[in-house]
SEPAKOL-710383 format. One record per residue (C-alpha): x, y, z negated; residue in one letter. Coordinates in Angstrom, 3 decimals. Layout:
BEGIN
      east     north        up  resn
         X         Y         Z     a
...
This chain:
BEGIN
      east     north        up  resn
     0.241    -0.061    -0.143     m
     1.515     3.757     0.611     s
     2.263     6.076    -1.302     s
    -0.480     8.276    -0.819     a
    -3.077     5.179    -0.802     n
    -1.911     5.001    -4.276     k
    -2.127     8.393    -5.213     n
    -5.850     8.821    -3.735     a
    -6.633     5.428    -5.509     i
    -5.503     7.354    -9.225     k
    -7.129    10.475    -8.266     i
   -10.711     8.586    -8.032     g
   -10.258     6.523   -11.027     f
    -9.581     9.704   -12.570     a
   -12.448    11.551   -11.162     y
   -14.405     8.767   -12.215     v
   -13.208     8.450   -16.052     g
   -13.696    12.449   -16.216     v
   -17.771    12.101   -15.587     v
   -18.367     8.858   -16.689     l
   -19.002     9.387   -20.304     g
   -21.163     7.866   -23.053     a
   -24.688     7.704   -21.463     g
   -23.194     6.334   -18.403     f
   -21.631     3.644   -20.077     s
   -25.196     2.766   -22.597     t
   -27.327     2.874   -19.811     g
   -29.219     5.052   -20.745     q
   -28.482     8.017   -17.826     e
   -28.983     5.619   -14.549     i
   -31.815     4.386   -16.379     l
   -33.327     7.508   -16.751     q
   -32.049     9.418   -13.743     f
   -32.634     6.112   -11.435     f
   -34.381     2.925   -12.783     t
   -37.460     3.905   -13.702     n
   -38.407     4.980    -9.763     y
   -38.123     1.247    -9.041     g
   -36.944    -0.142    -5.705     l
   -36.657     3.570    -4.498     m
   -33.943     3.763    -7.075     s
   -31.840     3.099    -5.126     y
   -32.428     5.434    -2.497     a
   -31.330     7.603    -5.297     a
   -28.717     6.026    -5.741     v
   -27.342     6.383    -2.385     i
   -28.386     9.954    -1.694     l
   -26.746    11.050    -5.440     s
   -23.581     9.193    -4.783     a
   -23.260    10.220    -0.721     v
   -23.507    13.994    -2.774     v
   -20.654    13.378    -4.930     i
   -18.785    11.648    -2.546     m
   -18.456    14.186     0.181     f
   -18.807    17.295    -2.201     i
   -15.827    15.770    -4.440     g
   -13.545    15.773    -1.361     r
   -14.488    19.494    -0.591     q
   -13.804    20.245    -4.096     a
   -10.396    18.441    -4.213     a
    -9.425    20.045    -0.492     k
   -10.382    23.758    -1.657     l
    -8.196    23.192    -4.674     g
    -5.904    21.927    -2.540     h
    -5.965    25.024    -0.180     r
    -6.047    27.355    -3.038     l
    -3.391    25.840    -5.004     d
    -4.919    26.364    -7.953     a
    -3.997    25.676   -11.627     d
    -7.320    26.344   -13.069     s
   -11.162    26.281   -11.393     h
   -10.595    30.155   -11.329     l
    -9.767    30.193    -7.913     g
   -12.307    28.218    -6.120     p
   -15.316    29.859    -8.210     i
   -14.123    33.013    -7.233     k
   -13.978    32.123    -3.255     m
   -17.669    30.690    -3.612     l
   -19.175    32.862    -5.460     f
   -17.417    36.269    -5.363     g
   -15.762    38.512    -7.516     e
   -18.068    39.613    -9.519     r
   -21.182    36.489    -9.771     l
   -17.779    34.215    -9.655     g
   -16.925    35.618   -13.593     t
   -20.255    34.486   -14.695     i
   -19.721    31.497   -13.271     v
   -16.378    30.916   -14.243     d
   -17.137    31.671   -18.212     y
   -20.412    29.520   -18.136     i
   -18.066    26.191   -16.161     l
   -15.722    27.248   -19.273     v
   -18.273    27.269   -22.420     f
   -19.489    24.138   -20.318     f
   -16.095    22.612   -20.611     l
   -15.312    22.930   -24.466     y
   -19.101    22.482   -24.970     g
   -19.126    18.457   -23.461     v
   -15.878    18.284   -25.444     m
   -17.238    18.657   -28.483     i
   -20.130    16.386   -27.405     i
   -17.617    13.840   -26.655     m
   -15.904    14.060   -30.240     l
   -19.081    13.946   -31.659     a
   -20.234    11.224   -29.540     g
   -16.909     9.377   -31.073     g
   -17.763     9.790   -34.424     g
   -21.612     8.503   -34.033     s
   -19.913     5.268   -31.395     a
   -16.899     4.437   -34.751     f
   -19.589     4.312   -37.328     n
   -22.009     2.334   -35.465     e
   -19.830    -0.193   -33.715     s
   -17.390    -0.951   -36.989     f
   -18.630     0.759   -39.391     g
   -15.993     4.007   -40.053     l
   -17.789     7.415   -41.125     p
   -18.975     9.251   -38.523     a
   -16.457    12.324   -39.655     w
   -13.283     9.927   -39.610     l
   -14.690     8.235   -35.668     g
   -14.612    12.182   -35.366     s
   -10.940    12.726   -36.442     l
    -9.534    10.112   -35.102     i
   -10.638    10.629   -31.277     m
    -9.909    14.453   -32.217     a
    -5.614    12.990   -32.920     f
    -5.864    11.273   -29.215     a
    -6.880    13.444   -26.968     v
    -4.772    16.154   -28.694     l
    -1.581    13.344   -28.734     i
    -2.747    12.817   -25.101     t
    -3.019    16.711   -23.994     l
     1.202    16.893   -24.877     t
     1.308    14.327   -21.805     m
     2.841    15.431   -18.582     g
    -0.118    15.746   -15.794     f
     1.252    12.376   -14.128     d
     0.785    10.844   -17.553     k
    -2.699    12.820   -18.382     i
    -3.992    11.348   -14.685     l
    -3.138     7.521   -15.891     t
    -4.838     7.975   -18.687     t
    -7.761     9.179   -16.972     l
    -8.115     6.484   -14.294     g
    -6.608     3.505   -16.576     a
   -10.547     2.754   -18.312     v
   -12.209     3.113   -15.166     t
   -11.088    -0.573   -14.122     p
   -11.821    -2.424   -17.329     a
   -15.650    -0.847   -17.231     l
   -15.857    -1.864   -12.880     i
   -15.204    -5.316   -15.081     v
   -17.204    -5.452   -17.664     i
   -20.284    -3.806   -15.511     v
   -19.945    -6.207   -12.302     m
   -20.056    -8.955   -15.061     i
   -23.237    -7.583   -16.540     i
   -25.181    -6.698   -13.411     a
   -23.958   -10.333   -11.949     a
   -25.833   -12.240   -14.842     f
   -28.916   -10.399   -15.157     s
   -29.169   -10.501   -11.188     l
   -28.582   -14.300   -10.643     f
   -30.880   -14.273   -14.146     n
   -33.418   -12.132   -13.652     p
   -36.429   -11.650   -16.101     s
   -38.845    -9.608   -13.910     v
   -39.130   -10.627   -10.034     p
   -38.647    -7.427    -8.017     l
   -41.773    -7.360    -6.837     s
   -43.151    -6.373   -10.643     e
   -40.441    -3.687   -11.380     v
   -43.057    -1.333   -11.578     g
   -45.083    -2.776   -14.248     q
   -42.540    -2.016   -16.674     y
   -40.843     1.543   -14.719     t
   -42.044     4.634   -16.080     d
   -41.424     7.818   -13.877     t
   -42.993     9.703   -17.434     a
   -39.815     8.902   -19.269     k
   -37.892    10.648   -16.179     t
   -36.895    14.378   -16.122     p
   -38.232    15.606   -13.626     t
   -40.629    12.262   -11.696     g
   -39.426    13.238    -8.542     i
   -36.845    10.873    -7.234     w
   -34.925    12.893    -4.608     w
   -34.542    15.476    -7.183     l
   -33.370    13.341    -9.460     e
   -30.653    12.598    -7.417     a
   -29.466    16.007    -6.336     i
   -29.687    17.392    -9.927     t
   -27.844    13.992   -11.659     y
   -25.115    14.816    -8.179     s
   -25.171    18.530    -9.909     g
   -24.248    17.532   -13.143     i
   -21.421    15.239   -12.297     v
   -19.932    17.957    -9.895     l
   -20.172    20.889   -12.265     a
   -18.542    18.410   -14.818     m
   -15.766    16.908   -12.531     a
   -15.271    20.597   -10.172     f
   -12.154    21.961   -12.569     s
   -10.038    18.563   -12.649     i
   -10.885    18.317    -9.082     l
    -9.392    22.199    -8.224     s
    -6.393    21.109   -10.137     i
    -5.741    17.574    -9.161     v
    -6.417    19.025    -5.460     g
    -3.081    21.370    -5.827     s
    -1.262    18.825    -7.507     q
    -1.057    16.699    -4.371     s
    -0.949    16.731    -0.445     t
    -3.734    17.633     1.327     m
    -4.655    13.902     2.850     k
    -4.367    12.390    -0.955     v
    -6.630    15.185    -2.122     a
    -9.195    14.374     0.400     k
    -8.860    10.972    -0.253     r
    -9.140    10.842    -3.415     g
   -11.981    12.829    -3.859     g
   -13.739    10.249    -1.241     l
   -12.531     6.966    -2.939     y
   -13.881     8.478    -6.665     g
   -17.427     8.739    -5.025     g
   -16.855     5.129    -3.944     i
   -16.454     3.960    -7.020     i
   -19.074     6.169    -8.357     l
   -21.551     4.535    -5.943     l
   -20.691     1.129    -6.927     i
   -20.706     1.478   -10.242     l
   -24.344     2.798   -10.146     m
   -25.636     0.594    -7.885     l
   -24.647    -2.204    -9.846     l
   -25.828    -0.758   -13.274     m
   -29.326     0.295   -11.755     n
   -29.523    -3.393   -10.007     g
   -28.890    -5.149   -13.572     g
   -31.068    -2.847   -15.392     l
   -33.753    -2.898   -12.944     l
   -33.058    -7.084   -13.150     a
   -34.170    -6.818   -17.055     k
   -36.117    -3.842   -16.911     i
   -38.750    -5.239   -19.462     d
   -35.584    -5.294   -21.832     v
   -34.110    -2.029   -21.053     t
   -36.652     0.243   -20.228     s
   -36.950     0.772   -23.864     t
   -33.562    -0.201   -25.224     a
   -31.084     2.704   -26.894     d
   -27.869     1.045   -25.712     l
   -29.522    -1.299   -22.495     p
   -25.857    -2.132   -21.523     t
   -25.134    -3.696   -25.111     l
   -28.374    -5.096   -24.925     v
   -27.667    -7.020   -21.635     l
   -23.693    -7.450   -22.890     a
   -25.245    -9.179   -26.165     a
   -27.059   -11.654   -24.069     e
   -24.160   -12.494   -21.887     i
   -21.730   -13.363   -24.710     h
   -21.444   -11.092   -28.631     p
   -17.061   -10.703   -27.248     t
   -18.314    -8.634   -23.937     l
   -20.678    -6.470   -25.902     s
   -17.511    -5.591   -28.659     l
   -15.584    -5.005   -25.125     a
   -18.309    -3.179   -23.639     l
   -18.122    -1.031   -27.601     t
   -14.252    -0.582   -26.369     i
   -14.562     0.414   -23.034     v
   -17.648     3.147   -24.275     m
   -15.279     4.301   -26.788     l
   -12.567     4.827   -24.413     l
   -14.616     6.308   -21.940     i
   -15.932     9.042   -24.575     i
   -12.006     9.763   -25.154     y
   -11.649    10.561   -20.917     n
   -14.091    12.677   -20.697     t
   -12.914    14.820   -23.972     a
    -9.505    14.971   -22.344     v
   -10.677    15.580   -19.043     g
   -13.175    18.496   -20.127     m
   -10.384    20.556   -22.703     l
    -7.300    20.111   -19.867     y
    -9.028    22.656   -16.942     p
   -10.378    24.911   -19.770     f
    -7.207    25.354   -21.113     l
    -5.065    25.722   -17.854     t
    -7.893    28.625   -17.346     r
    -6.051    30.865   -19.762     f
    -2.970    29.169   -20.805     w
    -0.139    27.692   -18.329     t
     0.481    24.497   -19.048     p
     2.706    22.747   -21.830     y
     3.389    26.193   -22.857     s
     4.235    27.322   -26.183     r
     1.050    29.085   -26.238     r
    -0.677    26.358   -24.472     y
     0.278    23.962   -26.989     k
    -0.716    26.371   -29.916     t
    -4.494    27.021   -28.058     a
    -4.591    22.844   -28.105     l
    -4.496    23.252   -31.466     t
    -6.674    25.460   -32.349     a
    -8.550    23.876   -29.576     s
    -9.133    20.652   -31.205     v
    -9.471    21.667   -34.579     t
   -12.298    24.327   -34.001     a
   -13.595    21.483   -31.526     g
   -13.907    18.975   -34.484     y
   -15.296    20.743   -37.125     f
   -17.973    22.318   -34.380     l
   -18.720    18.352   -33.704     s
   -20.230    18.680   -37.436     l
   -22.453    20.984   -38.016     v
   -24.431    21.267   -34.811     g
   -22.968    22.807   -31.888     f
   -24.011    19.804   -30.039     v
   -27.533    21.297   -30.606     d
   -26.766    24.197   -28.317     l
   -24.943    22.947   -25.729     v
   -27.563    20.555   -25.058     n
   -30.575    22.912   -24.760     f
   -28.296    24.598   -22.067     f
   -27.136    21.368   -20.372     y
   -29.726    21.511   -17.520     p
   -27.581    24.794   -16.596     i
   -25.105    22.687   -16.188     l
   -26.991    20.417   -13.045     g
   -27.891    23.941   -11.539     y
   -24.747    25.188   -11.172     l
   -23.223    21.898   -10.050     g
   -25.970    21.830    -7.256     i
   -25.323    25.759    -6.257     a
   -21.215    24.638    -5.936     i
   -22.356    21.713    -3.440     a
   -24.818    23.934    -1.799     v
   -22.036    26.410    -1.411     l
   -19.131    24.139    -0.378     l
   -21.466    22.613     2.497     t
   -21.755    25.608     3.485     g
   -17.866    26.940     3.605     l
   -17.013    23.365     5.524     w
   -19.773    23.715     8.209     v
   -18.213    27.485     8.693     k
   -14.897    26.197     9.273     s
   -16.050    23.256    11.327     k
   -18.309    25.907    13.352     v
   -15.568    28.437    13.310     t
   -12.521    25.945    13.992     g
   -10.476    27.666    11.432     e
   -10.053    27.375     7.581     f
   -11.656    30.294     5.653     i
    -8.763    29.923     2.741     v
    -5.621    29.287     3.789     k
    -2.887    27.433     1.106     r
    -0.199    29.977    -0.998     k
     3.179    29.561     0.983     a
     4.873    26.975    -0.723     k
     6.027    22.593    -0.348     a
     3.230    20.767    -1.747     p
     3.373    19.129    -5.197     k
     3.499    15.216    -5.326     q
     1.707    13.465    -7.896     i
């Protein structure tokens, strides 16, 4: 395999590792956004994944052309100076807010799975994030992508077992699905909204990753990440649908399905869930920090320590509720970014010229 393909696959795994949080690994996101539409859920998954695949590729390309050190340049390129400044601060708020949610989620996961006090679980997660973000970017990227193969394997096992041992025939799944449990009740709108949330969460890290690679690697990385997401979403949706009589009312559907197969698989999934929460926390905090401070400088390290410390305490006092209240805005913002990136791509195809040009310096390899 060529070096370019290896680096592109690394980016693809990192992309997936950042955007798949606890909601996906437990099955709740897929259940709420897709599975409750029954057979139409497959169409929704494919539509959502195609949007994620295409826009992820365009985001990485834009980051490369602008040689972006943070999301600021790409955001202002898309939204203009004034509106871009507002969007920038919204993104910054959510990057930090989602990191705090992950610290809180880590504490809950440690408590439910291993009986540790939630405050101690959050502290362990915070310490792991702090240590990771003192490493070089290449090591961070490797860390972000490391858990994705394990998630793929576990989801494949769960999906295969459920699909070959369904408790509900495909023709009868409509008796158990309930669109009232979905955010909008419209399958295609759900697909686009989910795409928006994923893209808004991933845009900052994709911008940075794109600038750290050649154009060829940047394009392939975004594409590979979308393909991996498509496979995972289809597998997860199929497994949940095959056991919809059980999964539709479960708080942690994938853990229920894993426990049916073997307790060891359930434990493995629990560990992977914790690693995914950690991945998302790292993937959100790094672009937040690099938006304001030069990576690995003294100020960066000071800000890192202060941000993780403050985030830990905020995760204990209810800040999560505030972020969750505004969470839908993140999806709409992602949709806006997708529309503008698509417009940029169409304009470049029509005119035959790129609207932005990369700075004149040698590309950096991952």
